[in-house]
N, CA, C, O and the ligand as a Tripos MOL2 file, in Angstrom:
@<TRIPOS>MOLECULE
protein
  261   259    66     0     0
PROTEIN
NO_CHARGES

@<TRIPOS>ATOM
      1 N           3.4790  128.2270   87.6500 N.3       1 MET1
      2 CA          4.5180  128.8080   88.5050 C.3       1 MET1
      3 C           3.9370  129.1330   89.8830 C.2       1 MET1
      4 O           2.8780  129.7500   89.9910 O.2       1 MET1
      5 N           4.6340  128.7180   90.9150 N.am      2 LYS2
      6 CA          4.1370  128.8910   92.2720 C.3       2 LYS2
      7 C           4.7040  130.1550   92.9020 C.2       2 LYS2
      8 O           5.8770  130.4800   92.7200 O.2       2 LYS2
      9 N           3.8750  130.8510   93.6320 N.am      3 CYS3
     10 CA          4.3490  132.0230   94.3490 C.3       3 CYS3
     11 C           5.2470  131.5590   95.4940 C.2       3 CYS3
     12 O           4.8330  130.7120   96.2850 O.2       3 CYS3
     13 N           6.4710  132.0920   95.6030 N.am      4 PRO4
     14 CA          7.3710  131.6540   96.6800 C.3       4 PRO4
     15 C           6.9170  132.1390   98.0560 C.2       4 PRO4
     16 O           7.4050  131.6560   99.0780 O.2       4 PRO4
     17 N           5.9980  133.0790   98.0820 N.am      5 TYR5
     18 CA          5.5570  133.6330   99.3650 C.3       5 TYR5
     19 C           4.3200  132.9290   99.9070 C.2       5 TYR5
     20 O           4.2920  132.5160  101.0660 O.2       5 TYR5
     21 N           3.2910  132.7940   99.0600 N.am      6 CYS6
     22 CA          2.0380  132.2150   99.5500 C.3       6 CYS6
     23 C           1.7400  130.8490   98.9260 C.2       6 CYS6
     24 O           0.7300  130.2290   99.2580 O.2       6 CYS6
     25 N           2.6160  130.3710   98.0170 N.am      7 GLN7
     26 CA          2.5000  129.0380   97.4040 C.3       7 GLN7
     27 C           1.2780  128.8790   96.5070 C.2       7 GLN7
     28 O           0.9660  127.7590   96.1030 O.2       7 GLN7
     29 N           0.5840  129.9550   96.1850 N.am      8 SER8
     30 CA         -0.5660  129.8000   95.2940 C.3       8 SER8
     31 C          -0.0930  129.8030   93.8470 C.2       8 SER8
     32 O           0.9130  130.4270   93.5100 O.2       8 SER8
     33 N          -0.8290  129.1010   93.0040 N.am      9 GLY9
     34 CA         -0.4360  128.9670   91.6090 C.3       9 GLY9
     35 C          -0.6720  130.2380   90.8240 C.2       9 GLY9
     36 O          -1.6780  130.9210   91.0170 O.2       9 GLY9
     37 N           0.2530  130.5530   89.9400 N.am     10 ASN10
     38 CA          0.1140  131.7160   89.0730 C.3      10 ASN10
     39 C           0.4040  131.3070   87.6380 C.2      10 ASN10
     40 O           1.0190  130.2720   87.3820 O.2      10 ASN10
     41 N          -0.0440  132.1260   86.7220 N.am     11 LEU11
     42 CA          0.2380  131.8610   85.3210 C.3      11 LEU11
     43 C           1.7380  131.9530   85.0760 C.2      11 LEU11
     44 O           2.4430  132.7450   85.7000 O.2      11 LEU11
     45 N           2.2030  131.1220   84.1490 N.am     12 GLU12
     46 CA          3.6250  131.1440   83.7980 C.3      12 GLU12
     47 C           3.9920  132.5420   83.2900 C.2      12 GLU12
     48 O           3.3070  133.0950   82.4300 O.2      12 GLU12
     49 N           5.0440  133.0870   83.8120 N.am     13 GLY13
     50 CA          5.4870  134.4110   83.3670 C.3      13 GLY13
     51 C           4.8090  135.5610   84.0860 C.2      13 GLY13
     52 O           5.0280  136.7190   83.7310 O.2      13 GLY13
     53 N           3.9870  135.2690   85.0930 N.am     14 ALA14
     54 CA          3.3310  136.3430   85.8430 C.3      14 ALA14
     55 C           4.3820  137.1700   86.5880 C.2      14 ALA14
     56 O           5.3490  136.6270   87.1220 O.2      14 ALA14
     57 N           4.1790  138.4770   86.6170 N.am     15 LEU15
     58 CA          5.1410  139.3460   87.2980 C.3      15 LEU15
     59 C           4.7630  139.5360   88.7570 C.2      15 LEU15
     60 O           5.6190  139.7120   89.6240 O.2      15 LEU15
     61 N           3.4550  139.4970   89.0100 N.am     16 ILE16
     62 CA          2.9560  139.7290   90.3630 C.3      16 ILE16
     63 C           1.9940  138.6060   90.7280 C.2      16 ILE16
     64 O           1.1730  138.1930   89.9080 O.2      16 ILE16
     65 N           2.0960  138.1190   91.9460 N.am     17 CYS17
     66 CA          1.2160  137.0440   92.3910 C.3      17 CYS17
     67 C          -0.2350  137.5210   92.4160 C.2      17 CYS17
     68 O          -0.5410  138.5900   92.9440 O.2      17 CYS17
     69 N          -1.1250  136.7110   91.8350 N.am     18 ALA18
     70 CA         -2.5410  137.0850   91.7830 C.3      18 ALA18
     71 C          -3.1750  136.9900   93.1550 C.2      18 ALA18
     72 O          -4.2120  137.6060   93.3990 O.2      18 ALA18
     73 N          -2.5740  136.2300   94.0510 N.am     19 SER19
     74 CA         -3.1640  136.0070   95.3580 C.3      19 SER19
     75 C          -2.6710  137.0070   96.4120 C.2      19 SER19
     76 O          -3.4750  137.6140   97.1200 O.2      19 SER19
     77 N          -1.3430  137.1760   96.5110 N.am     20 CYS20
     78 CA         -0.8350  138.0530   97.5680 C.3      20 CYS20
     79 C          -0.2750  139.3670   97.0290 C.2      20 CYS20
     80 O           0.0550  140.2690   97.7990 O.2      20 CYS20
     81 N          -0.1700  139.4730   95.7000 N.am     21 GLY21
     82 CA          0.2480  140.7400   95.1040 C.3      21 GLY21
     83 C           1.7350  141.0300   95.1720 C.2      21 GLY21
     84 O           2.1680  142.1340   94.8420 O.2      21 GLY21
     85 N           2.5230  140.0470   95.5970 N.am     22 ARG22
     86 CA          3.9630  140.2790   95.6660 C.3      22 ARG22
     87 C           4.6270  140.0470   94.3120 C.2      22 ARG22
     88 O           4.0920  139.3750   93.4310 O.2      22 ARG22
     89 N           5.7760  140.6120   94.1910 N.am     23 ASP23
     90 CA          6.5480  140.4990   92.9580 C.3      23 ASP23
     91 C           7.1200  139.0830   92.8650 C.2      23 ASP23
     92 O           7.9430  138.6850   93.6900 O.2      23 ASP23
     93 N           6.6850  138.3330   91.8660 N.am     24 VAL24
     94 CA          7.1580  136.9490   91.7590 C.3      24 VAL24
     95 C           8.0030  136.7280   90.5100 C.2      24 VAL24
     96 O           8.4020  135.6010   90.2150 O.2      24 VAL24
     97 N           8.2730  137.8070   89.7770 N.am     25 ALA25
     98 CA          9.0720  137.6620   88.5570 C.3      25 ALA25
     99 C          10.5030  137.2900   88.9090 C.2      25 ALA25
    100 O          11.1290  137.9350   89.7490 O.2      25 ALA25
    101 N          11.0110  136.2630   88.2760 N.am     26 VAL26
    102 CA         12.3960  135.8430   88.4930 C.3      26 VAL26
    103 C          13.1600  136.1160   87.2030 C.2      26 VAL26
    104 O          12.7530  135.6610   86.1330 O.2      26 VAL26
    105 N          14.2500  136.8470   87.2950 N.am     27 PRO27
    106 CA         15.0130  137.1460   86.0730 C.3      27 PRO27
    107 C          15.4700  135.8670   85.3800 C.2      27 PRO27
    108 O          15.8540  134.8970   86.0340 O.2      27 PRO27
    109 N          15.4240  135.8750   84.0500 N.am     28 ALA28
    110 CA         15.8180  134.6920   83.2790 C.3      28 ALA28
    111 C          17.2460  134.2790   83.5900 C.2      28 ALA28
    112 O          17.5770  133.0940   83.5510 O.2      28 ALA28
    113 N          18.1010  135.2630   83.9010 N.am     29 THR29
    114 CA         19.4930  134.9260   84.2160 C.3      29 THR29
    115 C          19.5760  134.0820   85.4780 C.2      29 THR29
    116 O          20.4090  133.1820   85.5850 O.2      29 THR29
    117 N          18.7040  134.3840   86.4290 N.am     30 LEU30
    118 CA         18.6980  133.6000   87.6690 C.3      30 LEU30
    119 C          18.2220  132.1810   87.4190 C.2      30 LEU30
    120 O          18.7560  131.2240   87.9790 O.2      30 LEU30
    121 N          17.2030  132.0570   86.5630 N.am     31 ILE31
    122 CA         16.6970  130.7200   86.2400 C.3      31 ILE31
    123 C          17.7780  129.9180   85.5240 C.2      31 ILE31
    124 O          17.9810  128.7380   85.8110 O.2      31 ILE31
    125 N          18.4680  130.5670   84.5930 N.am     32 ALA32
    126 CA         19.5400  129.8900   83.8650 C.3      32 ALA32
    127 C          20.6500  129.4780   84.8250 C.2      32 ALA32
    128 O          21.2210  128.3940   84.7040 O.2      32 ALA32
    129 N          20.9470  130.3560   85.7780 N.am     33 GLU33
    130 CA         21.9960  130.0530   86.7470 C.3      33 GLU33
    131 C          21.5810  128.8610   87.6130 C.2      33 GLU33
    132 O          22.3880  127.9850   87.9230 O.2      33 GLU33
    133 N          20.3240  128.8550   87.9870 N.am     34 ARG34
    134 CA         19.8330  127.7430   88.8070 C.3      34 ARG34
    135 C          19.9270  126.4160   88.0490 C.2      34 ARG34
    136 O          20.3480  125.3990   88.5990 O.2      34 ARG34
    137 N          19.5230  126.4490   86.7680 N.am     35 ASP35
    138 CA         19.6030  125.2360   85.9580 C.3      35 ASP35
    139 C          21.0480  124.7680   85.8440 C.2      35 ASP35
    140 O          21.3420  123.5760   85.9310 O.2      35 ASP35
    141 N          21.9370  125.7300   85.6470 N.am     36 ASP36
    142 CA         23.3540  125.4080   85.5120 C.3      36 ASP36
    143 C          23.8790  124.7900   86.8050 C.2      36 ASP36
    144 O          24.6220  123.8090   86.7860 O.2      36 ASP36
    145 N          23.4780  125.3840   87.9290 N.am     37 LEU37
    146 CA         23.9350  124.8760   89.2250 C.3      37 LEU37
    147 C          23.3990  123.4770   89.4990 C.2      37 LEU37
    148 O          24.1130  122.6250   90.0280 O.2      37 LEU37
    149 N          22.1330  123.2420   89.1360 N.am     38 SER38
    150 CA         21.5910  121.9120   89.4190 C.3      38 SER38
    151 C          22.2390  120.8690   88.5210 C.2      38 SER38
    152 O          22.3870  119.7120   88.9140 O.2      38 SER38
    153 N          22.6310  121.2810   87.2980 N.am     39 ARG39
    154 CA         23.3650  120.3380   86.4380 C.3      39 ARG39
    155 C          24.7170  120.0040   87.0510 C.2      39 ARG39
    156 O          25.1340  118.8460   87.0670 O.2      39 ARG39
    157 N          25.4000  121.0340   87.5590 N.am     40 LYS40
    158 CA         26.7070  120.8120   88.1880 C.3      40 LYS40
    159 C          26.5610  119.9350   89.4280 C.2      40 LYS40
    160 O          27.3910  119.0680   89.7030 O.2      40 LYS40
    161 N          25.4880  120.1840   90.1630 N.am     41 ARG41
    162 CA         25.2520  119.3790   91.3680 C.3      41 ARG41
    163 C          25.0600  117.9040   91.0010 C.2      41 ARG41
    164 O          25.6030  117.0150   91.6570 O.2      41 ARG41
    165 N          24.2850  117.6600   89.9500 N.am     42 ASP42
    166 CA         24.0600  116.2770   89.5270 C.3      42 ASP42
    167 C          25.3640  115.6260   89.0870 C.2      42 ASP42
    168 O          25.6130  114.4570   89.3810 O.2      42 ASP42
    169 N          26.1920  116.3850   88.3830 N.am     43 ALA43
    170 CA         27.4740  115.8500   87.9220 C.3      43 ALA43
    171 C          28.3590  115.5140   89.1150 C.2      43 ALA43
    172 O          29.0200  114.4760   89.1390 O.2      43 ALA43
    173 N          28.3650  116.4050   90.1060 N.am     44 LEU44
    174 CA         29.1820  116.1690   91.2990 C.3      44 LEU44
    175 C          28.6750  114.9600   92.0810 C.2      44 LEU44
    176 O          29.4600  114.1850   92.6260 O.2      44 LEU44
    177 N          27.3700  114.8120   92.1270 N.am     45 ARG45
    178 CA         26.8030  113.6600   92.8280 C.3      45 ARG45
    179 C          27.2440  112.3600   92.1710 C.2      45 ARG45
    180 O          27.6100  111.3990   92.8470 O.2      45 ARG45
    181 N          27.2020  112.3460   90.8400 N.am     46 ALA46
    182 CA         27.5950  111.1470   90.1090 C.3      46 ALA46
    183 C          29.0710  110.8470   90.3600 C.2      46 ALA46
    184 O          29.4660  109.6920   90.5230 O.2      46 ALA46
    185 N          29.8820  111.9150   90.3900 N.am     47 GLU47
    186 CA         31.3100  111.7510   90.6340 C.3      47 GLU47
    187 C          31.5510  111.1890   92.0360 C.2      47 GLU47
    188 O          32.3800  110.3020   92.2390 O.2      47 GLU47
    189 N          30.8070  111.7310   92.9860 N.am     48 LEU48
    190 CA         30.9470  111.2860   94.3690 C.3      48 LEU48
    191 C          30.5760  109.8090   94.5070 C.2      48 LEU48
    192 O          31.2490  109.0510   95.2050 O.2      48 LEU48
    193 N          29.5030  109.4170   93.8370 N.am     49 ARG49
    194 CA         29.0570  108.0280   93.9090 C.3      49 ARG49
    195 C          30.1230  107.1060   93.3250 C.2      49 ARG49
    196 O          30.4130  106.0350   93.8570 O.2      49 ARG49
    197 N          30.6930  107.5610   92.2170 N.am     50 GLN50
    198 CA         31.7260  106.7550   91.5640 C.3      50 GLN50
    199 C          32.9410  106.6080   92.4680 C.2      50 GLN50
    200 O          33.5050  105.5220   92.6030 O.2      50 GLN50
    201 N          33.3390  107.7370   93.0940 N.am     51 ALA51
    202 CA         34.4950  107.6970   93.9830 C.3      51 ALA51
    203 C          34.2390  106.7720   95.1620 C.2      51 ALA51
    204 O          35.1320  106.0510   95.6070 O.2      51 ALA51
    205 N          33.0060  106.8010   95.6640 N.am     52 ARG52
    206 CA         32.6510  105.9440   96.7950 C.3      52 ARG52
    207 C          32.7190  104.4690   96.3880 C.2      52 ARG52
    208 O          33.2170  103.6240   97.1320 O.2      52 ARG52
    209 N          32.2110  104.1870   95.1990 N.am     53 ASP53
    210 CA         32.2470  102.8080   94.7060 C.3      53 ASP53
    211 C          33.6860  102.3310   94.5550 C.2      53 ASP53
    212 O          34.0180  101.2020   94.9140 O.2      53 ASP53
    213 N          34.5360  103.2050   94.0200 N.am     54 GLU54
    214 CA         35.9440  102.8330   93.8480 C.3      54 GLU54
    215 C          36.5990  102.5710   95.1920 C.2      54 GLU54
    216 O          37.3650  101.6210   95.3480 O.2      54 GLU54
    217 N          36.2890  103.4280   96.1650 N.am     55 MET55
    218 CA         36.8720  103.2630   97.4860 C.3      55 MET55
    219 C          36.4150  101.9440   98.1100 C.2      55 MET55
    220 O          37.2020  101.2260   98.7280 O.2      55 MET55
    221 N          35.1360  101.6460   97.9370 N.am     56 GLU56
    222 CA         34.6130  100.4080   98.4870 C.3      56 GLU56
    223 C          35.2770   99.2030   97.8380 C.2      56 GLU56
    224 O          35.5700   98.2100   98.5040 O.2      56 GLU56
    225 N          35.5100   99.2960   96.5400 N.am     57 ALA57
    226 CA         36.1650   98.2040   95.8250 C.3      57 ALA57
    227 C          37.5770   97.9950   96.3670 C.2      57 ALA57
    228 O          38.0350   96.8610   96.5120 O.2      57 ALA57
    229 N          38.2600   99.0970   96.6620 N.am     58 ILE58
    230 CA         39.6170   98.9940   97.2070 C.3      58 ILE58
    231 C          39.5730   98.3470   98.5920 C.2      58 ILE58
    232 O          40.3910   97.4850   98.9140 O.2      58 ILE58
    233 N          38.6030   98.7770   99.4070 N.am     59 MET59
    234 CA         38.4760   98.2030  100.7410 C.3      59 MET59
    235 C          38.1760   96.7080  100.6660 C.2      59 MET59
    236 O          38.7090   95.9200  101.4470 O.2      59 MET59
    237 N          37.3330   96.3310   99.7350 N.am     60 GLN60
    238 CA         36.9820   94.9180   99.5680 C.3      60 GLN60
    239 C          38.2160   94.1040   99.1890 C.2      60 GLN60
    240 O          38.4410   93.0060   99.6980 O.2      60 GLN60
    241 N          39.0030   94.6720   98.2860 N.am     61 ARG61
    242 CA         40.2170   93.9630   97.8640 C.3      61 ARG61
    243 C          41.1650   93.7740   99.0450 C.2      61 ARG61
    244 O          41.7790   92.7190   99.2000 O.2      61 ARG61
    245 N          41.2750   94.8220   99.8830 N.am     62 ARG62
    246 CA         42.1800   94.7540  101.0230 C.3      62 ARG62
    247 C          41.7110   93.6910  102.0040 C.2      62 ARG62
    248 O          42.5130   92.9530  102.5760 O.2      62 ARG62
    249 N          40.3910   93.6270  102.1860 N.am     63 LYS63
    250 CA         39.8320   92.6880  103.1350 C.3      63 LYS63
    251 C          40.0920   91.2370  102.7030 C.2      63 LYS63
    252 O          40.3630   90.3660  103.5300 O.2      63 LYS63
    253 N          40.0050   91.0080  101.4090 N.am     64 SER64
    254 CA         40.1150   89.6390  100.9200 C.3      64 SER64
    255 C          41.5430   89.1100  100.9380 C.2      64 SER64
    256 O          41.7800   87.9140  100.7640 O.2      64 SER64
    257 N          42.4960   90.0260  101.1540 N.am     65 ARG65
    258 CA         43.8830   89.5580  101.1500 C.3      65 ARG65
    259 C          44.2880   88.9560  102.4930 C.2      65 ARG65
    260 O          45.4270   88.5160  102.6530 O.2      65 ARG65
    261 ZN          1.5820  134.9650   96.4530 Zn       66 ZN66
@<TRIPOS>BOND
     1     1     2 1
     2     2     3 1
     3     3     4 2
     4     3     5 am
     5     5     6 1
     6     6     7 1
     7     7     8 2
     8     7     9 am
     9     9    10 1
    10    10    11 1
    11    11    12 2
    12    11    13 am
    13    13    14 1
    14    14    15 1
    15    15    16 2
    16    15    17 am
    17    17    18 1
    18    18    19 1
    19    19    20 2
    20    19    21 am
    21    21    22 1
    22    22    23 1
    23    23    24 2
    24    23    25 am
    25    25    26 1
    26    26    27 1
    27    27    28 2
    28    27    29 am
    29    29    30 1
    30    30    31 1
    31    31    32 2
    32    31    33 am
    33    33    34 1
    34    34    35 1
    35    35    36 2
    36    35    37 am
    37    37    38 1
    38    38    39 1
    39    39    40 2
    40    39    41 am
    41    41    42 1
    42    42    43 1
    43    43    44 2
    44    43    45 am
    45    45    46 1
    46    46    47 1
    47    47    48 2
    48    47    49 am
    49    49    50 1
    50    50    51 1
    51    51    52 2
    52    51    53 am
    53    53    54 1
    54    54    55 1
    55    55    56 2
    56    55    57 am
    57    57    58 1
    58    58    59 1
    59    59    60 2
    60    59    61 am
    61    61    62 1
    62    62    63 1
    63    63    64 2
    64    63    65 am
    65    65    66 1
    66    66    67 1
    67    67    68 2
    68    67    69 am
    69    69    70 1
    70    70    71 1
    71    71    72 2
    72    71    73 am
    73    73    74 1
    74    74    75 1
    75    75    76 2
    76    75    77 am
    77    77    78 1
    78    78    79 1
    79    79    80 2
    80    79    81 am
    81    81    82 1
    82    82    83 1
    83    83    84 2
    84    83    85 am
    85    85    86 1
    86    86    87 1
    87    87    88 2
    88    87    89 am
    89    89    90 1
    90    90    91 1
    91    91    92 2
    92    91    93 am
    93    93    94 1
    94    94    95 1
    95    95    96 2
    96    95    97 am
    97    97    98 1
    98    98    99 1
    99    99   100 2
   100    99   101 am
   101   101   102 1
   102   102   103 1
   103   103   104 2
   104   103   105 am
   105   105   106 1
   106   106   107 1
   107   107   108 2
   108   107   109 am
   109   109   110 1
   110   110   111 1
   111   111   112 2
   112   111   113 am
   113   113   114 1
   114   114   115 1
   115   115   116 2
   116   115   117 am
   117   117   118 1
   118   118   119 1
   119   119   120 2
   120   119   121 am
   121   121   122 1
   122   122   123 1
   123   123   124 2
   124   123   125 am
   125   125   126 1
   126   126   127 1
   127   127   128 2
   128   127   129 am
   129   129   130 1
   130   130   131 1
   131   131   132 2
   132   131   133 am
   133   133   134 1
   134   134   135 1
   135   135   136 2
   136   135   137 am
   137   137   138 1
   138   138   139 1
   139   139   140 2
   140   139   141 am
   141   141   142 1
   142   142   143 1
   143   143   144 2
   144   143   145 am
   145   145   146 1
   146   146   147 1
   147   147   148 2
   148   147   149 am
   149   149   150 1
   150   150   151 1
   151   151   152 2
   152   151   153 am
   153   153   154 1
   154   154   155 1
   155   155   156 2
   156   155   157 am
   157   157   158 1
   158   158   159 1
   159   159   160 2
   160   159   161 am
   161   161   162 1
   162   162   163 1
   163   163   164 2
   164   163   165 am
   165   165   166 1
   166   166   167 1
   167   167   168 2
   168   167   169 am
   169   169   170 1
   170   170   171 1
   171   171   172 2
   172   171   173 am
   173   173   174 1
   174   174   175 1
   175   175   176 2
   176   175   177 am
   177   177   178 1
   178   178   179 1
   179   179   180 2
   180   179   181 am
   181   181   182 1
   182   182   183 1
   183   183   184 2
   184   183   185 am
   185   185   186 1
   186   186   187 1
   187   187   188 2
   188   187   189 am
   189   189   190 1
   190   190   191 1
   191   191   192 2
   192   191   193 am
   193   193   194 1
   194   194   195 1
   195   195   196 2
   196   195   197 am
   197   197   198 1
   198   198   199 1
   199   199   200 2
   200   199   201 am
   201   201   202 1
   202   202   203 1
   203   203   204 2
   204   203   205 am
   205   205   206 1
   206   206   207 1
   207   207   208 2
   208   207   209 am
   209   209   210 1
   210   210   211 1
   211   211   212 2
   212   211   213 am
   213   213   214 1
   214   214   215 1
   215   215   216 2
   216   215   217 am
   217   217   218 1
   218   218   219 1
   219   219   220 2
   220   219   221 am
   221   221   222 1
   222   222   223 1
   223   223   224 2
   224   223   225 am
   225   225   226 1
   226   226   227 1
   227   227   228 2
   228   227   229 am
   229   229   230 1
   230   230   231 1
   231   231   232 2
   232   231   233 am
   233   233   234 1
   234   234   235 1
   235   235   236 2
   236   235   237 am
   237   237   238 1
   238   238   239 1
   239   239   240 2
   240   239   241 am
   241   241   242 1
   242   242   243 1
   243   243   244 2
   244   243   245 am
   245   245   246 1
   246   246   247 1
   247   247   248 2
   248   247   249 am
   249   249   250 1
   250   250   251 1
   251   251   252 2
   252   251   253 am
   253   253   254 1
   254   254   255 1
   255   255   256 2
   256   255   257 am
   257   257   258 1
   258   258   259 1
   259   259   260 2
@<TRIPOS>SUBSTRUCTURE
     1 MET1         2 RESIDUE 1 A MET
     2 LYS2         6 RESIDUE 1 A LYS
     3 CYS3        10 RESIDUE 1 A CYS
     4 PRO4        14 RESIDUE 1 A PRO
     5 TYR5        18 RESIDUE 1 A TYR
     6 CYS6        22 RESIDUE 1 A CYS
     7 GLN7        26 RESIDUE 1 A GLN
     8 SER8        30 RESIDUE 1 A SER
     9 GLY9        34 RESIDUE 1 A GLY
    10 ASN10       38 RESIDUE 1 A ASN
    11 LEU11       42 RESIDUE 1 A LEU
    12 GLU12       46 RESIDUE 1 A GLU
    13 GLY13       50 RESIDUE 1 A GLY
    14 ALA14       54 RESIDUE 1 A ALA
    15 LEU15       58 RESIDUE 1 A LEU
    16 ILE16       62 RESIDUE 1 A ILE
    17 CYS17       66 RESIDUE 1 A CYS
    18 ALA18       70 RESIDUE 1 A ALA
    19 SER19       74 RESIDUE 1 A SER
    20 CYS20       78 RESIDUE 1 A CYS
    21 GLY21       82 RESIDUE 1 A GLY
    22 ARG22       86 RESIDUE 1 A ARG
    23 ASP23       90 RESIDUE 1 A ASP
    24 VAL24       94 RESIDUE 1 A VAL
    25 ALA25       98 RESIDUE 1 A ALA
    26 VAL26      102 RESIDUE 1 A VAL
    27 PRO27      106 RESIDUE 1 A PRO
    28 ALA28      110 RESIDUE 1 A ALA
    29 THR29      114 RESIDUE 1 A THR
    30 LEU30      118 RESIDUE 1 A LEU
    31 ILE31      122 RESIDUE 1 A ILE
    32 ALA32      126 RESIDUE 1 A ALA
    33 GLU33      130 RESIDUE 1 A GLU
    34 ARG34      134 RESIDUE 1 A ARG
    35 ASP35      138 RESIDUE 1 A ASP
    36 ASP36      142 RESIDUE 1 A ASP
    37 LEU37      146 RESIDUE 1 A LEU
    38 SER38      150 RESIDUE 1 A SER
    39 ARG39      154 RESIDUE 1 A ARG
    40 LYS40      158 RESIDUE 1 A LYS
    41 ARG41      162 RESIDUE 1 A ARG
    42 ASP42      166 RESIDUE 1 A ASP
    43 ALA43      170 RESIDUE 1 A ALA
    44 LEU44      174 RESIDUE 1 A LEU
    45 ARG45      178 RESIDUE 1 A ARG
    46 ALA46      182 RESIDUE 1 A ALA
    47 GLU47      186 RESIDUE 1 A GLU
    48 LEU48      190 RESIDUE 1 A LEU
    49 ARG49      194 RESIDUE 1 A ARG
    50 GLN50      198 RESIDUE 1 A GLN
    51 ALA51      202 RESIDUE 1 A ALA
    52 ARG52      206 RESIDUE 1 A ARG
    53 ASP53      210 RESIDUE 1 A ASP
    54 GLU54      214 RESIDUE 1 A GLU
    55 MET55      218 RESIDUE 1 A MET
    56 GLU56      222 RESIDUE 1 A GLU
    57 ALA57      226 RESIDUE 1 A ALA
    58 ILE58      230 RESIDUE 1 A ILE
    59 MET59      234 RESIDUE 1 A MET
    60 GLN60      238 RESIDUE 1 A GLN
    61 ARG61      242 RESIDUE 1 A ARG
    62 ARG62      246 RESIDUE 1 A ARG
    63 LYS63      250 RESIDUE 1 A LYS
    64 SER64      254 RESIDUE 1 A SER
    65 ARG65      258 RESIDUE 1 A ARG
    66 ZN66       261 GROUP 0 **** ****
């Protein structure tokens, strides 16, 4: 786990950075929320790509007519 302040490596689950002494503990709820958000982001990205592909297909069809 990296310290967000000084970027030095710390043991997993460390509460305080061994290098700069700052509080680096992240609540599990925040980590879960982040994971959830990144999953949603990936899903939205896939949806966006699909929509773009569909739009391009429609444009291609229009062009060929
Ligand atoms: Zn640090």
